N, CA, C, O and CB atoms as a CASP TS submission, in Angstrom:
PFRMAT TS
TARGET T0000
AUTHOR 0000-0000-0000
METHOD Language model
MODEL 1
PARENT N/A
ATOM      1  N   MET     1       0.853  -1.177   0.000  1.00  0.00           N
ATOM      2  CA  MET     1       0.000   0.000   0.000  1.00  0.00           C
ATOM      3  C   MET     1       0.899   1.241   0.000  1.00  0.00           C
ATOM      4  O   MET     1       1.871   1.314   0.753  1.00  0.00           O
ATOM      5  CB  MET     1      -0.971  -0.002   1.233  1.00  0.00           C
ATOM      6  N   ALA     2       0.576   2.175  -0.821  1.00  0.00           N
ATOM      7  CA  ALA     2       1.353   3.411  -0.882  1.00  0.00           C
ATOM      8  C   ALA     2       1.166   4.208   0.399  1.00  0.00           C
ATOM      9  O   ALA     2       0.110   4.163   1.030  1.00  0.00           O
ATOM     10  CB  ALA     2       0.945   4.256  -2.106  1.00  0.00           C
ATOM     11  N   ILE     3       2.202   4.931   0.767  1.00  0.00           N
ATOM     12  CA  ILE     3       2.141   5.678   2.030  1.00  0.00           C
ATOM     13  C   ILE     3       1.088   6.784   2.008  1.00  0.00           C
ATOM     14  O   ILE     3       0.499   7.095   3.043  1.00  0.00           O
ATOM     15  CB  ILE     3       3.500   6.281   2.341  1.00  0.00           C
ATOM     16  N   TRP     4       0.847   7.376   0.846  1.00  0.00           N
ATOM     17  CA  TRP     4      -0.149   8.446   0.800  1.00  0.00           C
ATOM     18  C   TRP     4      -1.549   7.910   1.001  1.00  0.00           C
ATOM     19  O   TRP     4      -2.436   8.661   1.406  1.00  0.00           O
ATOM     20  CB  TRP     4      -0.069   9.189  -0.520  1.00  0.00           C
ATOM     21  N   ARG     5      -1.774   6.641   0.732  1.00  0.00           N
ATOM     22  CA  ARG     5      -3.095   6.057   0.967  1.00  0.00           C
ATOM     23  C   ARG     5      -3.325   5.771   2.443  1.00  0.00           C
ATOM     24  O   ARG     5      -4.468   5.626   2.877  1.00  0.00           O
ATOM     25  CB  ARG     5      -3.257   4.775   0.161  1.00  0.00           C
ATOM     26  N   ALA     6      -2.256   5.690   3.213  1.00  0.00           N
ATOM     27  CA  ALA     6      -2.402   5.427   4.642  1.00  0.00           C
ATOM     28  C   ALA     6      -2.967   6.645   5.367  1.00  0.00           C
ATOM     29  O   ALA     6      -3.598   6.500   6.414  1.00  0.00           O
ATOM     30  CB  ALA     6      -1.055   5.027   5.251  1.00  0.00           C
ATOM     31  N   CYS     7      -2.751   7.829   4.833  1.00  0.00           N
ATOM     32  CA  CYS     7      -3.276   9.052   5.438  1.00  0.00           C
ATOM     33  C   CYS     7      -4.735   9.231   5.025  1.00  0.00           C
ATOM     34  O   CYS     7      -5.149   8.821   3.941  1.00  0.00           O
ATOM     35  CB  CYS     7      -2.429  10.290   5.019  1.00  0.00           C
ATOM     36  N   SER     8      -5.486   9.843   5.902  1.00  0.00           N
ATOM     37  CA  SER     8      -6.873  10.113   5.541  1.00  0.00           C
ATOM     38  C   SER     8      -6.926  11.245   4.525  1.00  0.00           C
ATOM     39  O   SER     8      -5.964  11.996   4.366  1.00  0.00           O
ATOM     40  CB  SER     8      -7.711  10.465   6.791  1.00  0.00           C
ATOM     41  N   ARG     9      -8.033  11.355   3.857  1.00  0.00           N
ATOM     42  CA  ARG     9      -8.198  12.397   2.841  1.00  0.00           C
ATOM     43  C   ARG     9      -8.109  13.789   3.457  1.00  0.00           C
ATOM     44  O   ARG     9      -7.534  14.700   2.861  1.00  0.00           O
ATOM     45  CB  ARG     9      -9.536  12.230   2.119  1.00  0.00           C
ATOM     46  N   ALA    10      -8.674  13.951   4.641  1.00  0.00           N
ATOM     47  CA  ALA    10      -8.642  15.250   5.308  1.00  0.00           C
ATOM     48  C   ALA    10      -7.215  15.663   5.634  1.00  0.00           C
ATOM     49  O   ALA    10      -6.879  16.843   5.529  1.00  0.00           O
ATOM     50  CB  ALA    10      -9.481  15.216   6.584  1.00  0.00           C
ATOM     51  N   GLU    11      -6.382  14.729   6.020  1.00  0.00           N
ATOM     52  CA  GLU    11      -4.993  15.061   6.329  1.00  0.00           C
ATOM     53  C   GLU    11      -4.243  15.514   5.088  1.00  0.00           C
ATOM     54  O   GLU    11      -3.375  16.382   5.180  1.00  0.00           O
ATOM     55  CB  GLU    11      -4.287  13.866   6.953  1.00  0.00           C
ATOM     56  N   ARG    12      -4.554  14.953   3.942  1.00  0.00           N
ATOM     57  CA  ARG    12      -3.880  15.348   2.702  1.00  0.00           C
ATOM     58  C   ARG    12      -4.347  16.711   2.224  1.00  0.00           C
ATOM     59  O   ARG    12      -3.574  17.428   1.589  1.00  0.00           O
ATOM     60  CB  ARG    12      -4.119  14.311   1.614  1.00  0.00           C
ATOM     61  N   GLN    13      -5.576  17.089   2.506  1.00  0.00           N
ATOM     62  CA  GLN    13      -6.119  18.353   2.031  1.00  0.00           C
ATOM     63  C   GLN    13      -5.763  19.526   2.937  1.00  0.00           C
ATOM     64  O   GLN    13      -5.919  20.679   2.534  1.00  0.00           O
ATOM     65  CB  GLN    13      -7.612  18.249   1.906  1.00  0.00           C
ATOM     66  N   THR    14      -5.301  19.264   4.120  1.00  0.00           N
ATOM     67  CA  THR    14      -5.069  20.330   5.090  1.00  0.00           C
ATOM     68  C   THR    14      -4.101  21.380   4.567  1.00  0.00           C
ATOM     69  O   THR    14      -4.373  22.575   4.683  1.00  0.00           O
ATOM     70  CB  THR    14      -4.541  19.749   6.384  1.00  0.00           C
ATOM     71  N   SER    15      -2.985  20.963   3.998  1.00  0.00           N
ATOM     72  CA  SER    15      -2.006  21.950   3.549  1.00  0.00           C
ATOM     73  C   SER    15      -2.541  22.779   2.382  1.00  0.00           C
ATOM     74  O   SER    15      -2.264  23.975   2.299  1.00  0.00           O
ATOM     75  CB  SER    15      -0.707  21.257   3.144  1.00  0.00           C
ATOM     76  N   VAL    16      -3.287  22.173   1.500  1.00  0.00           N
ATOM     77  CA  VAL    16      -3.850  22.917   0.372  1.00  0.00           C
ATOM     78  C   VAL    16      -4.921  23.884   0.856  1.00  0.00           C
ATOM     79  O   VAL    16      -4.977  25.027   0.404  1.00  0.00           O
ATOM     80  CB  VAL    16      -4.434  21.955  -0.678  1.00  0.00           C
ATOM     81  N   MET    17      -5.762  23.435   1.761  1.00  0.00           N
ATOM     82  CA  MET    17      -6.837  24.287   2.256  1.00  0.00           C
ATOM     83  C   MET    17      -6.297  25.459   3.061  1.00  0.00           C
ATOM     84  O   MET    17      -6.947  26.502   3.131  1.00  0.00           O
ATOM     85  CB  MET    17      -7.801  23.478   3.103  1.00  0.00           C
ATOM     86  N   ALA    18      -5.135  25.316   3.665  1.00  0.00           N
ATOM     87  CA  ALA    18      -4.557  26.403   4.438  1.00  0.00           C
ATOM     88  C   ALA    18      -4.077  27.530   3.528  1.00  0.00           C
ATOM     89  O   ALA    18      -4.025  28.682   3.959  1.00  0.00           O
ATOM     90  CB  ALA    18      -3.405  25.888   5.294  1.00  0.00           C
ATOM     91  N   LEU    19      -3.727  27.226   2.287  1.00  0.00           N
ATOM     92  CA  LEU    19      -3.224  28.243   1.364  1.00  0.00           C
ATOM     93  C   LEU    19      -4.327  28.987   0.629  1.00  0.00           C
ATOM     94  O   LEU    19      -4.072  30.040   0.046  1.00  0.00           O
ATOM     95  CB  LEU    19      -2.305  27.609   0.365  1.00  0.00           C
ATOM     96  N   THR    20      -5.530  28.471   0.644  1.00  0.00           N
ATOM     97  CA  THR    20      -6.602  29.071  -0.150  1.00  0.00           C
ATOM     98  C   THR    20      -6.922  30.514   0.234  1.00  0.00           C
ATOM     99  O   THR    20      -7.092  31.332  -0.669  1.00  0.00           O
ATOM    100  CB  THR    20      -7.840  28.244  -0.021  1.00  0.00           C
ATOM    101  N   PRO    21      -7.015  30.879   1.506  1.00  0.00           N
ATOM    102  CA  PRO    21      -7.351  32.275   1.819  1.00  0.00           C
ATOM    103  C   PRO    21      -6.165  33.233   1.736  1.00  0.00           C
ATOM    104  O   PRO    21      -6.322  34.425   2.000  1.00  0.00           O
ATOM    105  CB  PRO    21      -7.940  32.350   3.195  1.00  0.00           C
ATOM    106  N   MET    22      -4.999  32.743   1.379  1.00  0.00           N
ATOM    107  CA  MET    22      -3.803  33.586   1.398  1.00  0.00           C
ATOM    108  C   MET    22      -3.907  34.822   0.493  1.00  0.00           C
ATOM    109  O   MET    22      -3.567  35.913   0.951  1.00  0.00           O
ATOM    110  CB  MET    22      -2.610  32.768   0.986  1.00  0.00           C
ATOM    111  N   PRO    23      -4.357  34.713  -0.763  1.00  0.00           N
ATOM    112  CA  PRO    23      -4.462  35.930  -1.584  1.00  0.00           C
ATOM    113  C   PRO    23      -5.399  36.974  -0.992  1.00  0.00           C
ATOM    114  O   PRO    23      -5.116  38.170  -1.059  1.00  0.00           O
ATOM    115  CB  PRO    23      -4.933  35.573  -2.972  1.00  0.00           C
ATOM    116  N   ARG    24      -6.508  36.534  -0.417  1.00  0.00           N
ATOM    117  CA  ARG    24      -7.439  37.484   0.208  1.00  0.00           C
ATOM    118  C   ARG    24      -6.793  38.156   1.411  1.00  0.00           C
ATOM    119  O   ARG    24      -6.941  39.363   1.600  1.00  0.00           O
ATOM    120  CB  ARG    24      -8.738  36.773   0.635  1.00  0.00           C
ATOM    121  N   ASN    25      -6.079  37.387   2.222  1.00  0.00           N
ATOM    122  CA  ASN    25      -5.454  37.953   3.412  1.00  0.00           C
ATOM    123  C   ASN    25      -4.366  38.954   3.047  1.00  0.00           C
ATOM    124  O   ASN    25      -4.247  40.004   3.679  1.00  0.00           O
ATOM    125  CB  ASN    25      -4.874  36.846   4.280  1.00  0.00           C
ATOM    126  N   VAL    26      -3.576  38.635   2.035  1.00  0.00           N
ATOM    127  CA  VAL    26      -2.514  39.549   1.610  1.00  0.00           C
ATOM    128  C   VAL    26      -3.124  40.828   1.048  1.00  0.00           C
ATOM    129  O   VAL    26      -2.654  41.925   1.350  1.00  0.00           O
ATOM    130  CB  VAL    26      -1.599  38.877   0.557  1.00  0.00           C
ATOM    131  N   ALA    27      -4.154  40.695   0.240  1.00  0.00           N
ATOM    132  CA  ALA    27      -4.805  41.875  -0.332  1.00  0.00           C
ATOM    133  C   ALA    27      -5.475  42.709   0.761  1.00  0.00           C
ATOM    134  O   ALA    27      -5.436  43.938   0.710  1.00  0.00           O
ATOM    135  CB  ALA    27      -5.842  41.456  -1.392  1.00  0.00           C
ATOM    136  N   ALA    28      -6.080  42.060   1.734  1.00  0.00           N
ATOM    137  CA  ALA    28      -6.732  42.790   2.819  1.00  0.00           C
ATOM    138  C   ALA    28      -5.715  43.536   3.676  1.00  0.00           C
ATOM    139  O   ALA    28      -6.066  44.504   4.352  1.00  0.00           O
ATOM    140  CB  ALA    28      -7.545  41.833   3.689  1.00  0.00           C
ATOM    141  N   PHE    29      -4.477  43.102   3.653  1.00  0.00           N
ATOM    142  CA  PHE    29      -3.428  43.782   4.407  1.00  0.00           C
ATOM    143  C   PHE    29      -2.760  44.882   3.578  1.00  0.00           C
ATOM    144  O   PHE    29      -2.533  45.984   4.076  1.00  0.00           O
ATOM    145  CB  PHE    29      -2.381  42.774   4.875  1.00  0.00           C
ATOM    146  N   LEU    30      -2.450  44.586   2.326  1.00  0.00           N
ATOM    147  CA  LEU    30      -1.664  45.513   1.518  1.00  0.00           C
ATOM    148  C   LEU    30      -2.466  46.673   0.927  1.00  0.00           C
ATOM    149  O   LEU    30      -1.975  47.800   0.874  1.00  0.00           O
ATOM    150  CB  LEU    30      -1.010  44.765   0.414  1.00  0.00           C
ATOM    151  N   LEU    31      -3.679  46.408   0.490  1.00  0.00           N
ATOM    152  CA  LEU    31      -4.435  47.478  -0.178  1.00  0.00           C
ATOM    153  C   LEU    31      -4.772  48.647   0.747  1.00  0.00           C
ATOM    154  O   LEU    31      -4.677  49.792   0.306  1.00  0.00           O
ATOM    155  CB  LEU    31      -5.714  46.915  -0.751  1.00  0.00           C
ATOM    156  N   PRO    32      -5.158  48.424   1.996  1.00  0.00           N
ATOM    157  CA  PRO    32      -5.337  49.587   2.878  1.00  0.00           C
ATOM    158  C   PRO    32      -4.029  50.349   3.123  1.00  0.00           C
ATOM    159  O   PRO    32      -4.037  51.569   3.285  1.00  0.00           O
ATOM    160  CB  PRO    32      -5.919  49.137   4.212  1.00  0.00           C
ATOM    161  N   LEU    33      -2.907  49.619   3.149  1.00  0.00           N
ATOM    162  CA  LEU    33      -1.621  50.310   3.292  1.00  0.00           C
ATOM    163  C   LEU    33      -1.324  51.174   2.076  1.00  0.00           C
ATOM    164  O   LEU    33      -0.827  52.291   2.214  1.00  0.00           O
ATOM    165  CB  LEU    33      -0.489  49.299   3.503  1.00  0.00           C
ATOM    166  N   LEU    34      -1.624  50.667   0.892  1.00  0.00           N
ATOM    167  CA  LEU    34      -1.437  51.467  -0.318  1.00  0.00           C
ATOM    168  C   LEU    34      -2.345  52.687  -0.328  1.00  0.00           C
ATOM    169  O   LEU    34      -1.929  53.776  -0.724  1.00  0.00           O
ATOM    170  CB  LEU    34      -1.695  50.621  -1.558  1.00  0.00           C
ATOM    171  N   ALA    35      -3.583  52.502   0.108  1.00  0.00           N
ATOM    172  CA  ALA    35      -4.519  53.631   0.161  1.00  0.00           C
ATOM    173  C   ALA    35      -4.055  54.665   1.185  1.00  0.00           C
ATOM    174  O   ALA    35      -4.178  55.868   0.956  1.00  0.00           O
ATOM    175  CB  ALA    35      -5.943  53.140   0.508  1.00  0.00           C
ATOM    176  N   ALA    36      -3.521  54.196   2.312  1.00  0.00           N
ATOM    177  CA  ALA    36      -3.004  55.129   3.325  1.00  0.00           C
ATOM    178  C   ALA    36      -1.791  55.880   2.803  1.00  0.00           C
ATOM    179  O   ALA    36      -1.601  57.056   3.113  1.00  0.00           O
ATOM    180  CB  ALA    36      -2.641  54.381   4.616  1.00  0.00           C
ATOM    181  N   ALA    37      -0.968  55.200   2.010  1.00  0.00           N
ATOM    182  CA  ALA    37       0.202  55.862   1.427  1.00  0.00           C
ATOM    183  C   ALA    37      -0.222  56.910   0.397  1.00  0.00           C
ATOM    184  O   ALA    37       0.450  57.929   0.238  1.00  0.00           O
ATOM    185  CB  ALA    37       1.138  54.824   0.774  1.00  0.00           C
ATOM    186  N   ALA    38      -1.320  56.669  -0.294  1.00  0.00           N
ATOM    187  CA  ALA    38      -1.800  57.605  -1.309  1.00  0.00           C
ATOM    188  C   ALA    38      -2.646  58.726  -0.709  1.00  0.00           C
ATOM    189  O   ALA    38      -2.901  59.727  -1.379  1.00  0.00           O
ATOM    190  CB  ALA    38      -2.607  56.862  -2.358  1.00  0.00           C
ATOM    191  N   ALA    39      -3.083  58.578   0.532  1.00  0.00           N
ATOM    192  CA  ALA    39      -3.974  59.558   1.154  1.00  0.00           C
ATOM    193  C   ALA    39      -3.393  60.970   1.231  1.00  0.00           C
ATOM    194  O   ALA    39      -4.145  61.931   1.065  1.00  0.00           O
ATOM    195  CB  ALA    39      -4.326  59.101   2.531  1.00  0.00           C
ATOM    196  N   PRO    40      -2.088  61.141   1.476  1.00  0.00           N
ATOM    197  CA  PRO    40      -1.578  62.522   1.494  1.00  0.00           C
ATOM    198  C   PRO    40      -1.730  63.257   0.157  1.00  0.00           C
ATOM    199  O   PRO    40      -1.694  64.486   0.110  1.00  0.00           O
ATOM    200  CB  PRO    40      -0.121  62.513   1.887  1.00  0.00           C
ATOM    201  N   LEU    41      -1.898  62.503  -0.909  1.00  0.00           N
ATOM    202  CA  LEU    41      -2.101  63.121  -2.222  1.00  0.00           C
ATOM    203  C   LEU    41      -3.532  63.617  -2.393  1.00  0.00           C
ATOM    204  O   LEU    41      -3.824  64.376  -3.317  1.00  0.00           O
ATOM    205  CB  LEU    41      -1.761  62.130  -3.333  1.00  0.00           C
ATOM    206  N   GLY    42      -4.412  63.192  -1.511  1.00  0.00           N
ATOM    207  CA  GLY    42      -5.810  63.610  -1.553  1.00  0.00           C
ATOM    208  C   GLY    42      -6.735  62.416  -1.381  1.00  0.00           C
ATOM    209  O   GLY    42      -6.344  61.264  -1.572  1.00  0.00           O
ATOM    210  N   VAL    43      -7.948  62.722  -1.020  1.00  0.00           N
ATOM    211  CA  VAL    43      -8.937  61.663  -0.816  1.00  0.00           C
ATOM    212  C   VAL    43      -9.182  60.901  -2.110  1.00  0.00           C
ATOM    213  O   VAL    43      -9.383  59.687  -2.098  1.00  0.00           O
ATOM    214  CB  VAL    43     -10.256  62.248  -0.288  1.00  0.00           C
ATOM    215  N   GLY    44      -9.164  61.610  -3.208  1.00  0.00           N
ATOM    216  CA  GLY    44      -9.390  60.976  -4.506  1.00  0.00           C
ATOM    217  C   GLY    44      -8.348  59.920  -4.824  1.00  0.00           C
ATOM    218  O   GLY    44      -8.668  58.899  -5.433  1.00  0.00           O
ATOM    219  N   ALA    45      -7.112  60.151  -4.421  1.00  0.00           N
ATOM    220  CA  ALA    45      -6.047  59.169  -4.675  1.00  0.00           C
ATOM    221  C   ALA    45      -6.286  57.895  -3.881  1.00  0.00           C
ATOM    222  O   ALA    45      -6.110  56.792  -4.398  1.00  0.00           O
ATOM    223  CB  ALA    45      -4.669  59.759  -4.320  1.00  0.00           C
ATOM    224  N   ALA    46      -6.690  58.046  -2.618  1.00  0.00           N
ATOM    225  CA  ALA    46      -6.983  56.876  -1.798  1.00  0.00           C
ATOM    226  C   ALA    46      -8.185  56.110  -2.357  1.00  0.00           C
ATOM    227  O   ALA    46      -8.186  54.879  -2.381  1.00  0.00           O
ATOM    228  CB  ALA    46      -7.246  57.296  -0.341  1.00  0.00           C
ATOM    229  N   LEU    47      -9.199  56.839  -2.801  1.00  0.00           N
ATOM    230  CA  LEU    47     -10.365  56.176  -3.399  1.00  0.00           C
ATOM    231  C   LEU    47     -10.014  55.524  -4.735  1.00  0.00           C
ATOM    232  O   LEU    47     -10.595  54.502  -5.100  1.00  0.00           O
ATOM    233  CB  LEU    47     -11.506  57.183  -3.596  1.00  0.00           C
ATOM    234  N   ALA    48      -9.080  56.104  -5.452  1.00  0.00           N
ATOM    235  CA  ALA    48      -8.642  55.509  -6.722  1.00  0.00           C
ATOM    236  C   ALA    48      -7.954  54.173  -6.487  1.00  0.00           C
ATOM    237  O   ALA    48      -8.108  53.249  -7.286  1.00  0.00           O
ATOM    238  CB  ALA    48      -7.696  56.463  -7.467  1.00  0.00           C
ATOM    239  N   VAL    49      -7.191  54.058  -5.393  1.00  0.00           N
ATOM    240  CA  VAL    49      -6.575  52.769  -5.052  1.00  0.00           C
ATOM    241  C   VAL    49      -7.661  51.731  -4.818  1.00  0.00           C
ATOM    242  O   VAL    49      -7.570  50.610  -5.320  1.00  0.00           O
ATOM    243  CB  VAL    49      -5.670  52.898  -3.797  1.00  0.00           C
ATOM    244  N   GLY    50      -8.692  52.098  -4.055  1.00  0.00           N
ATOM    245  CA  GLY    50      -9.795  51.172  -3.799  1.00  0.00           C
ATOM    246  C   GLY    50     -10.557  50.806  -5.058  1.00  0.00           C
ATOM    247  O   GLY    50     -10.920  49.646  -5.254  1.00  0.00           O
ATOM    248  N   ALA    51     -10.800  51.792  -5.915  1.00  0.00           N
ATOM    249  CA  ALA    51     -11.527  51.520  -7.159  1.00  0.00           C
ATOM    250  C   ALA    51     -10.723  50.625  -8.079  1.00  0.00           C
ATOM    251  O   ALA    51     -11.280  49.748  -8.738  1.00  0.00           O
ATOM    252  CB  ALA    51     -11.870  52.822  -7.876  1.00  0.00           C
ATOM    253  N   THR    52      -9.413  50.841  -8.128  1.00  0.00           N
ATOM    254  CA  THR    52      -8.556  49.993  -8.961  1.00  0.00           C
ATOM    255  C   THR    52      -8.542  48.563  -8.449  1.00  0.00           C
ATOM    256  O   THR    52      -8.614  47.618  -9.234  1.00  0.00           O
ATOM    257  CB  THR    52      -7.130  50.547  -9.004  1.00  0.00           C
ATOM    258  N   ALA    53      -8.451  48.401  -7.127  1.00  0.00           N
ATOM    259  CA  ALA    53      -8.470  47.062  -6.545  1.00  0.00           C
ATOM    260  C   ALA    53      -9.805  46.366  -6.812  1.00  0.00           C
ATOM    261  O   ALA    53      -9.843  45.184  -7.155  1.00  0.00           O
ATOM    262  CB  ALA    53      -8.203  47.133  -5.036  1.00  0.00           C
ATOM    263  N   TYR    54     -10.897  47.112  -6.651  1.00  0.00           N
ATOM    264  CA  TYR    54     -12.211  46.540  -6.899  1.00  0.00           C
ATOM    265  C   TYR    54     -12.380  46.145  -8.369  1.00  0.00           C
ATOM    266  O   TYR    54     -12.906  45.075  -8.676  1.00  0.00           O
ATOM    267  CB  TYR    54     -13.298  47.530  -6.492  1.00  0.00           C
ATOM    268  N   GLY    55     -11.933  47.012  -9.262  1.00  0.00           N
ATOM    269  CA  GLY    55     -12.017  46.714 -10.690  1.00  0.00           C
ATOM    270  C   GLY    55     -11.143  45.542 -11.070  1.00  0.00           C
ATOM    271  O   GLY    55     -11.536  44.711 -11.889  1.00  0.00           O
ATOM    272  N   GLY    56      -9.953  45.464 -10.480  1.00  0.00           N
ATOM    273  CA  GLY    56      -9.063  44.332 -10.761  1.00  0.00           C
ATOM    274  C   GLY    56      -9.656  43.024 -10.286  1.00  0.00           C
ATOM    275  O   GLY    56      -9.495  41.993 -10.940  1.00  0.00           O
ATOM    276  N   CYS    57     -10.330  43.053  -9.168  1.00  0.00           N
ATOM    277  CA  CYS    57     -10.984  41.844  -8.657  1.00  0.00           C
ATOM    278  C   CYS    57     -12.130  41.436  -9.571  1.00  0.00           C
ATOM    279  O   CYS    57     -12.315  40.250  -9.846  1.00  0.00           O
ATOM    280  CB  CYS    57     -11.501  42.067  -7.220  1.00  0.00           C
ATOM    281  N   ALA    58     -12.895  42.405 -10.040  1.00  0.00           N
ATOM    282  CA  ALA    58     -14.021  42.104 -10.918  1.00  0.00           C
ATOM    283  C   ALA    58     -13.538  41.482 -12.235  1.00  0.00           C
ATOM    284  O   ALA    58     -14.180  40.581 -12.774  1.00  0.00           O
ATOM    285  CB  ALA    58     -14.834  43.381 -11.198  1.00  0.00           C
ATOM    286  N   VAL    59     -12.413  41.966 -12.741  1.00  0.00           N
ATOM    287  CA  VAL    59     -11.860  41.419 -13.993  1.00  0.00           C
ATOM    288  C   VAL    59     -11.302  40.018 -13.765  1.00  0.00           C
ATOM    289  O   VAL    59     -11.478  39.134 -14.602  1.00  0.00           O
ATOM    290  CB  VAL    59     -10.753  42.346 -14.553  1.00  0.00           C
ATOM    291  N   ALA    60     -10.622  39.814 -12.618  1.00  0.00           N
ATOM    292  CA  ALA    60     -10.007  38.517 -12.328  1.00  0.00           C
ATOM    293  C   ALA    60     -11.070  37.438 -12.108  1.00  0.00           C
ATOM    294  O   ALA    60     -10.901  36.297 -12.539  1.00  0.00           O
ATOM    295  CB  ALA    60      -9.099  38.622 -11.093  1.00  0.00           C
ATOM    296  N   VAL    61     -12.145  37.796 -11.447  1.00  0.00           N
ATOM    297  CA  VAL    61     -13.190  36.814 -11.134  1.00  0.00           C
ATOM    298  C   VAL    61     -14.093  36.587 -12.344  1.00  0.00           C
ATOM    299  O   VAL    61     -14.493  35.459 -12.631  1.00  0.00           O
ATOM    300  CB  VAL    61     -14.028  37.281  -9.923  1.00  0.00           C
ATOM    301  N   GLY    62     -14.402  37.653 -13.036  1.00  0.00           N
ATOM    302  CA  GLY    62     -15.359  37.614 -14.137  1.00  0.00           C
ATOM    303  C   GLY    62     -14.815  36.970 -15.321  1.00  0.00           C
ATOM    304  O   GLY    62     -15.504  36.860 -16.335  1.00  0.00           O
TER
END
């Protein structure tokens, strides 16, 4: 019997499932920092960062 068959299915999926929320977590951390960095340029610049992120997400998902 192969060693990977000795493990349960849940044990094999754990490492993959742990990586799934990583892009969302990184974006949730970095995009507000980018907006804060752009804020001294004006409110419009900070909102432009948010609009660009939202538009990029819509294109990536759609």
